[in-house]
Backbone as CSV, one residue per row, in Angstrom:
resi,resn,N_x,N_y,N_z,CA_x,CA_y,CA_z,C_x,C_y,C_z
1,MET,28.834,-8.578,74.085,28.051,-10.118,74.454,27.152,-10.278,73.028
2,PRO,27.190,-11.254,72.764,26.047,-11.578,71.590,24.683,-11.572,72.349
3,ALA,23.878,-11.088,71.495,22.466,-10.634,71.713,21.713,-12.164,72.407
4,ASP,21.896,-13.253,71.923,21.378,-14.390,72.378,22.035,-14.957,73.745
5,MET,23.333,-14.438,73.832,24.038,-14.979,74.839,23.333,-13.903,76.267
6,GLU,23.135,-12.656,75.898,22.797,-11.926,76.918,21.119,-12.160,77.378
7,LEU,20.545,-12.299,76.179,19.242,-12.971,76.834,19.293,-14.289,77.424
8,GLN,20.132,-15.201,77.172,20.137,-16.412,78.126,20.624,-16.013,79.493
9,VAL,21.382,-14.966,79.727,21.809,-14.522,80.962,20.845,-13.902,81.845
10,VAL,19.873,-13.153,81.027,18.778,-12.417,81.735,17.851,-13.356,82.145
11,ALA,17.509,-14.542,81.280,16.422,-15.518,81.379,17.010,-16.429,82.805
12,SER,18.338,-16.406,83.049,18.793,-17.249,83.897,18.585,-16.557,85.378
13,LEU,18.808,-15.182,85.340,18.943,-14.319,86.517,17.180,-14.041,86.753
14,LEU,16.145,-14.303,85.915,14.977,-14.129,86.105,14.391,-15.310,86.792
15,ARG,14.814,-16.572,86.427,14.653,-17.740,86.967,15.089,-17.898,88.716
16,ARG,15.819,-16.837,88.687,16.161,-17.072,90.546,14.861,-16.351,91.235
17,GLY,14.087,-15.655,90.559,12.829,-15.336,91.077,12.126,-16.515,91.656
18,ARG,12.275,-17.727,91.320,11.438,-18.773,91.867,12.170,-19.059,93.263
19,SER,13.132,-18.862,93.646,13.620,-18.841,94.881,13.124,-18.041,95.955
20,LEU,13.238,-16.696,95.094,12.426,-15.637,96.221,10.968,-15.945,96.342
21,ASP,10.299,-16.667,95.551,8.896,-17.082,95.540,8.730,-17.697,96.563
22,HIS,9.373,-18.983,96.599,9.595,-20.042,97.770,9.694,-19.522,98.992
23,LEU,10.961,-18.611,99.246,11.049,-17.916,100.720,9.702,-17.063,100.957
24,SER,9.064,-16.538,99.887,7.860,-15.588,100.178,6.730,-16.514,100.835
25,THR,6.473,-17.529,99.734,5.330,-18.387,100.109,5.641,-18.917,101.667
26,GLY,6.875,-19.470,102.144,7.029,-19.769,103.576,6.665,-18.518,104.636
27,LEU,7.229,-17.435,104.214,6.497,-16.251,104.884,5.306,-15.801,105.047
28,THR,4.503,-15.984,103.898,3.188,-15.825,103.884,2.263,-16.891,104.947
29,VAL,2.959,-18.036,104.809,2.247,-19.158,105.655,2.456,-18.929,107.008
30,ALA,3.740,-18.322,107.462,4.113,-17.991,108.658,2.943,-16.840,108.962
31,GLY,2.986,-16.045,108.320,2.008,-14.864,108.488,0.454,-15.392,108.817
32,VAL,0.293,-16.510,107.995,-1.099,-16.922,108.591,-1.125,-17.574,109.483
33,LEU,-0.224,-18.263,110.109,-0.293,-19.305,111.326,-0.051,-18.022,112.465
34,PHE,0.993,-17.043,112.462,0.791,-15.885,113.334,-0.543,-15.256,113.518
35,GLY,-1.010,-14.878,112.535,-2.458,-14.482,112.609,-3.678,-15.287,113.200
36,LEU,-3.478,-16.556,112.849,-4.290,-17.476,113.538,-3.952,-17.874,114.743
37,ALA,-2.865,-17.707,115.439,-2.215,-17.703,116.712,-2.840,-16.560,117.259
38,GLN,-2.973,-15.327,116.755,-3.374,-14.243,117.654,-4.798,-14.305,118.103
39,LEU,-5.621,-14.919,116.834,-6.787,-14.967,117.061,-7.295,-16.020,118.149
40,LEU,-6.408,-17.195,118.536,-6.682,-18.237,119.232,-6.353,-17.635,120.687
41,MET,-5.424,-16.707,120.676,-4.905,-16.251,122.253,-6.175,-15.616,122.987
42,ALA,-6.093,-15.620,124.163,-7.092,-15.069,125.084,-6.776,-13.530,124.877
43,SER,-5.812,-12.771,124.981,-5.692,-11.350,124.352,-4.944,-11.522,123.187
44,ILE,-5.660,-10.782,122.293,-5.412,-10.575,120.927,-4.271,-9.160,120.970
45,SER,-3.300,-9.464,120.218,-2.194,-8.281,120.100,-2.551,-7.337,118.670
46,THR,-3.389,-6.449,118.721,-3.618,-5.865,117.492,-2.588,-5.414,116.538
47,ILE,-1.597,-5.217,117.058,-0.240,-4.691,116.466,0.158,-5.992,115.668
48,CYS,0.340,-7.429,116.290,0.610,-8.502,115.565,-0.391,-8.910,114.364
49,LEU,-1.712,-8.503,114.768,-2.583,-9.261,113.649,-2.562,-8.478,112.604
50,LEU,-2.090,-7.189,112.739,-2.194,-6.249,111.419,-0.795,-6.320,110.822
51,LEU,0.108,-6.749,111.460,1.620,-7.124,110.799,1.323,-8.308,110.099
52,SER,0.555,-9.356,110.732,0.485,-10.731,110.107,-0.194,-10.641,108.821
53,LEU,-1.360,-9.662,108.861,-2.302,-9.361,107.751,-1.270,-8.464,106.625
54,TRP,-0.368,-7.797,106.939,0.390,-7.256,106.048,1.226,-8.372,105.316
55,MET,1.916,-9.082,106.059,2.571,-10.301,105.520,2.068,-11.048,104.563
56,ILE,0.571,-11.127,104.846,-0.109,-11.862,103.824,-0.237,-11.298,102.416
57,VAL,-0.853,-10.105,102.737,-0.775,-9.070,101.549,0.550,-9.074,100.806
58,LEU,1.369,-8.723,101.322,2.969,-8.377,100.613,3.135,-9.970,99.880
59,GLY,2.976,-10.855,100.761,3.165,-12.331,100.062,2.114,-12.420,98.875
60,LEU,1.137,-12.091,98.729,0.117,-12.392,97.524,0.749,-11.103,96.459
61,LEU,1.063,-10.053,96.682,1.593,-9.290,95.734,3.012,-9.834,95.146
62,GLN,3.814,-10.297,95.943,5.065,-10.924,95.758,4.747,-11.853,94.579
63,LYS,3.749,-12.787,95.127,3.135,-13.815,94.367,2.952,-13.356,92.909
64,TYR,2.269,-12.260,92.683,1.766,-11.972,91.286,3.047,-11.498,90.599
65,TRP,4.117,-11.003,91.201,5.348,-10.546,90.628,6.109,-11.516,90.102
66,SER,5.969,-12.577,91.029,6.856,-13.869,90.704,6.294,-14.614,89.452
67,LEU,4.942,-14.490,89.452,4.510,-15.096,88.011,5.024,-14.225,86.654
68,ARG,4.874,-12.861,86.978,5.452,-12.101,86.028,6.832,-12.325,85.401
69,VAL,7.557,-12.391,86.673,8.851,-12.821,86.304,9.182,-13.970,85.871
70,ALA,8.385,-15.030,86.234,8.399,-16.309,85.497,8.262,-16.418,84.208
71,PHE,7.186,-15.602,83.703,6.935,-15.405,82.174,7.621,-15.067,81.444
72,ASP,8.133,-13.762,82.075,9.287,-13.220,81.435,10.766,-14.112,81.089
73,ALA,11.130,-14.997,82.267,11.906,-15.690,81.996,12.067,-16.651,80.805
74,ASP,10.759,-17.090,80.958,10.420,-18.248,79.845,10.597,-17.665,78.540
75,LEU,10.027,-16.290,78.421,10.231,-15.510,77.159,11.576,-15.159,76.594
76,PHE,12.092,-14.887,77.512,13.917,-14.523,77.239,14.491,-15.945,76.955
77,ALA,14.181,-17.034,77.647,14.893,-18.282,77.009,14.456,-18.712,75.725
78,LEU,13.212,-18.507,75.473,12.699,-18.725,74.256,13.275,-18.204,72.993
79,LEU,13.281,-16.756,73.208,13.867,-15.708,72.231,15.464,-15.795,72.091
80,ALA,15.954,-16.206,73.372,17.520,-16.487,73.220,17.857,-17.383,72.242
81,ARG,17.045,-18.520,71.641,17.356,-19.497,70.744,17.052,-18.887,69.252
82,ASP,16.122,-18.012,69.305,15.704,-17.402,67.886,15.194,-16.164,68.146
83,ILE,16.334,-15.007,68.145,16.139,-13.573,68.562,15.419,-13.009,67.061
84,ASP,15.538,-13.765,66.049,14.716,-13.119,64.729,13.440,-13.176,64.894
85,ARG,12.642,-13.763,65.761,11.358,-13.831,66.200,10.694,-12.979,66.898
86,THR,11.446,-11.867,67.154,10.982,-10.873,68.096,9.577,-10.334,67.666
87,SER,9.711,-9.992,66.221,8.150,-9.494,65.818,7.101,-10.495,65.960
88,ASP,7.365,-11.839,65.887,6.200,-12.920,66.137,5.961,-12.772,67.756
89,LEU,7.008,-12.428,68.584,6.608,-12.371,70.068,5.693,-11.238,70.356
90,ASP,6.043,-9.805,69.678,5.377,-8.716,69.774,3.776,-8.936,69.182
91,GLN,3.708,-9.670,68.320,2.546,-9.753,67.554,1.607,-10.885,68.900
92,ALA,2.213,-11.799,69.044,1.475,-12.507,69.994,0.929,-12.044,71.316
93,LEU,2.028,-11.262,71.764,1.592,-10.361,72.941,0.508,-9.463,72.818
94,LEU,0.498,-8.838,71.686,-0.272,-7.782,71.181,-1.815,-8.606,71.094
95,SER,-2.030,-9.529,70.288,-2.944,-10.134,70.338,-3.549,-11.051,71.598
96,LEU,-3.004,-11.319,72.351,-3.478,-11.619,73.689,-3.779,-10.775,74.698
97,GLY,-3.347,-9.189,74.242,-3.842,-8.387,75.197,-2.513,-8.006,76.063
98,LEU,-1.351,-8.873,76.252,-0.402,-8.396,77.035,0.515,-7.371,76.860
99,GLN,0.337,-6.607,75.683,0.958,-5.522,75.375,0.485,-4.613,74.597
100,SER,0.915,-3.375,74.777,0.072,-2.183,74.210,0.957,-2.054,72.642
101,ALA,-0.168,-1.695,71.587,0.578,-1.433,70.615,1.812,-0.528,70.277
102,LYS,1.558,0.457,71.243,2.976,1.390,71.438,4.412,0.755,71.949
103,ARG,4.193,-0.050,72.272,5.488,-1.036,73.035,6.022,-1.910,72.158
104,ILE,5.446,-2.086,70.758,5.876,-3.031,69.702,7.234,-2.445,69.398
105,GLY,8.227,-3.550,69.047,9.416,-2.961,68.623,10.505,-2.413,69.490
106,ARG,10.268,-2.650,70.565,11.148,-2.219,71.663,12.429,-2.713,71.749
107,HIS,13.378,-2.087,71.841,14.704,-2.688,71.762,14.965,-3.639,72.980
108,TRP,15.630,-4.720,72.730,16.028,-5.598,73.751,16.784,-5.271,75.059
109,THR,17.405,-4.072,74.888,17.926,-3.229,76.159,16.837,-2.850,76.997
110,GLU,15.888,-2.579,76.503,14.645,-1.825,77.350,13.792,-3.114,77.921
111,ARG,13.792,-4.156,77.005,12.757,-5.163,77.592,13.700,-5.708,78.720
112,ARG,15.127,-5.845,78.755,15.848,-6.506,79.284,15.577,-5.731,80.841
113,ARG,15.841,-4.346,80.616,15.611,-3.259,82.053,14.316,-3.782,82.608
114,GLY,13.282,-3.571,81.955,11.910,-3.873,82.438,11.671,-5.014,82.934
115,ALA,12.008,-6.387,82.517,12.074,-7.574,82.982,12.987,-7.768,84.483
116,LEU,14.192,-7.238,84.487,14.916,-7.024,85.767,14.281,-6.007,86.742
117,LYS,13.525,-5.074,86.400,12.951,-4.094,87.494,11.986,-5.057,87.863
118,LEU,11.184,-5.928,87.419,10.218,-6.664,87.996,10.904,-7.883,88.958
119,LEU,11.925,-8.149,88.763,12.723,-9.027,89.570,12.958,-8.484,90.879
120,ARG,13.521,-7.024,90.991,13.863,-6.216,91.803,12.702,-5.915,92.646
121,LYS,11.539,-5.718,91.932,10.221,-5.363,92.757,9.920,-6.673,93.591
122,GLN,10.017,-7.770,93.017,9.752,-9.092,93.784,10.833,-9.075,94.970
123,ALA,12.068,-9.116,94.678,12.943,-8.936,95.832,12.592,-7.868,96.899
124,TRP,12.215,-6.718,96.553,11.758,-5.725,97.443,10.610,-6.208,98.261
125,LEU,9.601,-6.739,97.816,8.459,-7.052,98.381,8.756,-8.445,99.548
126,LEU,9.715,-8.904,99.057,10.352,-10.290,100.116,10.954,-9.709,101.116
127,GLY,11.794,-8.618,100.820,12.237,-8.006,102.146,11.583,-7.252,102.876
128,ALA,10.604,-6.503,102.361,9.470,-5.938,103.198,8.932,-7.043,104.165
129,GLN,8.418,-8.253,103.431,7.758,-9.305,104.350,8.663,-9.812,105.303
130,ALA,10.032,-9.986,104.874,10.711,-10.524,106.174,11.108,-9.662,107.230
131,LEU,11.090,-8.189,106.845,11.025,-7.265,107.978,9.645,-7.455,108.873
132,LEU,8.505,-7.410,108.162,7.210,-7.779,109.041,7.167,-9.074,109.996
133,THR,8.074,-9.664,109.035,7.850,-11.044,110.261,8.689,-10.921,111.328
134,LEU,9.861,-10.330,110.952,10.822,-9.805,112.191,9.898,-9.052,113.197
135,GLY,9.234,-8.131,112.847,8.316,-7.385,113.529,7.286,-8.191,114.081
136,VAL,6.644,-9.095,113.667,5.683,-9.644,114.346,6.310,-10.646,115.427
137,ILE,7.412,-11.268,115.138,8.395,-11.880,116.154,8.602,-10.993,117.436
138,LEU,9.138,-9.845,117.330,9.389,-9.153,118.124,8.135,-8.335,119.292
139,ALA,7.238,-8.129,118.520,5.822,-7.722,119.174,5.264,-8.644,119.553
140,SER,5.270,-10.194,119.436,4.531,-10.961,120.061,4.124,-10.994,121.395
141,PRO,3.336,-11.273,121.883,3.111,-11.176,123.432,3.753,-12.332,123.870
142,TRP,3.970,-13.409,123.527,4.885,-14.640,123.988,6.245,-14.501,124.010
143,LEU,6.935,-13.668,123.338,8.324,-13.443,123.283,8.756,-13.362,125.105
144,PRO,8.251,-12.646,125.684,8.908,-12.500,126.883,9.077,-13.985,127.955
145,PHE,8.029,-14.785,127.342,8.151,-16.031,128.121,8.872,-17.160,127.187
146,ALA,9.625,-16.642,126.444,10.344,-17.661,125.357,11.886,-17.894,126.148
147,GLY,12.260,-16.748,126.685,13.594,-16.905,127.522,13.912,-17.960,128.537
């Protein structure tokens, strides 16, 4: 596969991180609402409050990785159009303090692997956040009254 096509494919994969981010944002808002609901109830469920707090923390961490993935998606798309400007990219990242001097000149295979690793981290955080959401729902004191 030509290098420019490979970079376009990676950029396309990385753009899927936006969908993960949207879902995580919804779960983070749900965590805030669950937490507020616990605080407003007559009896506070400590476990639900802690799970809600962790949903929010994981949502914020996922947001950070989402920003990194989106940045990489833009860079991969840009470089797919002109792969000969890799040294310009390295120099720009170095001058902005976004890359260390020892990482200049890395091969695109290594860069691709690193970018996709960020996307996997984002997905894992979303998965953990979804499990916490399920935990909050199952541990909620109002669940027995739902039936």
